[in-house]
N, C-alpha and C positions, 0 to 999 in steps of 0.2 A: 482498599485498592489504591494504586497510585493515581495521580491526577491524569485525566485523559488528554490526548493530543488531538489535533485535527489536521488532515491532509489539505494543504492550501490550494491544491488543484480544485477543490470543491468550490472555491470562490475565485476562480481564475479570471472571470470577467472583471470583477472588482479590482483584482490585482493588476490587470492590464491597464486599468484606468488610474488607479491610485494605490500603489503597493502599501505605502505606510498607512494610509487610511483604512485599507482592508484589514491589515494585521491589527490595527487599533480596535476595529469593530469585533474581531475575534476575541481579543483580550477583554473587551467589555462584556461579552457573553459569560466569561468566567475562565476561559482557557489560559493556562500558564505555559502550555507546551504546544508547539506546532511542528508540522512536517512539511518543509518546503519542497517544491519541485523546480526543475530548471534553475537551480540556485547558482550554478557556476557562472552563467552569463550576467547575473545581477547580484553578485555577492555583496558588493558595497551597499546596494540599496536594501537588501535583506538585513544586513548587519545593522544599519541605521534604524530600520523599522522594528527589529527585535528589541534593540536597546530602548527605543522610545516607548514601546508597548510593555516592556518588562516581561517578555516571553523568552523561552529557550527552545532549542530544536534538538531533541535527543536523536532524531533520525531525519534523513532527507533522501529524496529520490533523485537519481542521476543515471543516465544511460552509459554505464561504465563497461559493460561486457563487450561492447563493440567499439569502445573508444580507442583511438590510436595512442593516446597518452593518458591513462587513468590518473596519473599524478595530478593532472589539472583539477579533476573533480575532488580528489583527496585533499589538495591544498585549499580549495575553496571551502570544503567541509570543515577543515581545521580552523579556518578563519571565523566560521560561523558557530563554532562550538558543537558541531554535529558529531556525535560519537559513532553512529552507524550509518554508513552509506548503503542505500538499497537500490539495486537496479529494478525498475518497475515493469519491464516489458521485453519479452522475446516472443515474436509472433508465432502463430500456430504452425506455420509451415516448417519451423525448426524444432517442433516437438512431435515427431512422427515415428521415430524408431528408437530402439535401444541404443544405437550408436549416437543418435542425437542427444539423448539424455546423458550419455557418458561424456560426449564432447563438451556439453554445457557445464557439467559438473567439474570437469577438469579446469575449464576456464575460470569458473567461480572460485575454485580452490586456490588457483594462482592469484586471483585478485584479493582473496582474504589474506594471503601472505603479504602482498604488497600494501594492503591497507594497514596491517598490523605494524609494518615498518614506519608508518606515519602515525601510529598511536590510535588507529581507528579499527572498527569492525566493518565487515562487508556482508551484505545479504541479498536475498532475492524476494520479490513480491509476485505472487501468482495472479493469473486470470482464470477463466473457466476451462480453457482448452487443455491445460496441463492435467486436468482431472477427467475431462470427457474423452480425451484421447487415451486409448488403452493399448498396451503392448503385452502380449501373452496373458491377456485377461486382467491386467493390472493397470491402474492409472499411471501414465508415464511419469507423473510427478513423484510417485513412490520410488521408481527406479533412480531418478535424479537424486532424491534425498539420501538414498542408501549409499551413494558414492561421494557425498559431500564430507569434507573434513569437519571435525567437531567445532572448529572455530567459526564456521559459516553461520550467520544469523538467518532465521526464516521470519518473514513477515507474511502471515497468512491473511489474504483477503477473504474473510469468512463468507461474504456474499457470493463472490465468484466461485469459491470452492463448492458451495451449496448448489449454485446454478450448474456447475459441472458434474453434479451427481454424487458428490462425496457426503458421507456421514461426518460432517465437520467436527462435532464434539468428539466423536471416537477418534478421528484422525489427530486432533489436537492432543488428546490424552496419549496417543501412541508416540508423539514427538516430544512431549515433556518440555524441558527447558530449552530445547532447540528453538522454539518459537518465542521470540522476544517482543513481537508487535502483532497486534490484530487490527485489521481494518474492519470497522463496524459500520455496516450499512444495511438497509432493509428494502423490501419491495417485492415485486412479482418475480418468481424464479423460473418461469417457463415461457415459451413462445420466443419472440424475436430476441429477447435478452440472452437466450441460450444458443441461438443459431446464427444470428447476424454477427459478423466479425469486423474488427477495425482493419485499417490498411496494414499490410505486411511491413510497411515502412515506419509506421508510427501509431501508437495507441491513441494519439490525439486526433487522428483522421478517421472519422466514422461515417458509415452510410446512414441515410435518413432513417431506415428501419431501426438501427441501433440507437440513434439519437432519440428517437421517439420512445424506445424502450427505456432508455436512461431516465426520461422524464417521469416514468412511473415509479422511480425509487421514492422511498418514504423515510421519514425520521425513524430512528431506532424504536422497535416495538410496535410499529404500525404495519409491517409487511408480513411476508411468509417465512422469513428466516427465524430459526429458533435461537434467538440471541441469548436468552437466559442460560440455555444449556451450553452454548459456546463460551460464554463468560465463565461459567463454573468449571469448564474443562481446562481453562488456562488462566488461573487466577493471578499468576505472576506476570503476565504479558501486558505491556502498555496498550491501552485501547486508543485507536486512532479513528476518529469519526471521518467518514468520507461520503460524498455523493458524487457520482459520475454525471448526474443531471437531476433536475427537480422542476416540477411544473409551477411551484409557488416561489415566494421570495426566499432566496437561498439562505440568508443569514437567519431567517426565522426557522427554517428547517434545521440548521445547525444548532440553534438554541434549543429546539425541541429534543434533539438527540442528546445534547449535553444534560438537559434536565432529566431525561429518561435514565441516563446512566447514573446520575446522582441519586436517583430514587431506587434503582433496581440493581446496581452493581455494588452490592454490600460485601 
């Protein structure tokens, strides 16, 4: 398997305090790849931190679907050596109908063309509502995927798809090489984690119930997600460790996930 990556949102508090120090600690754990978020605003800082720590960023998260000028994100990605820009969040109220799925797919297809003109790929990252919301008896995410051009990259957050009710290994097998990145996280998959929603304006704004549910997430292999089956279903995809929250010391949790993948992702 290729070397795993880590979504830097996981250590967002440390990044807010000391970006370069946080990336250095990630590298000390053993990661050679990272997935930055909100990198457009801090591109110069990320560039320096990556160079100092000796890490690369194959992918990065940026809110491009609703951006007035997507080129700004694509230019920053090129500066950082990011090959695939991934939009991480479209809220649940825009995933309700077949027309919603078609509208989003059309926009994503347009952005994939624009990204390609900059030598980049473009993709989307799911949460749980794209799977728990059904249209004509099917998860709305399936309708969305069916209308995407082949050039669009999918990053499946395997925790959220599982929380949303998907048979994630089967879904991954059905998508094949369309999935290039997997978010790997673990924890409890029922209760508030499945029903409490973030703000419709930002995935970063969450109610207390959801924040408390995030804290129940666990290092890979310690929760209710069938991660071995997920990994086996998409052996080609880059594994990206992520925590939305954690009740213990976060770098320790990241290190446990890294060690588990090294032992179990053969």
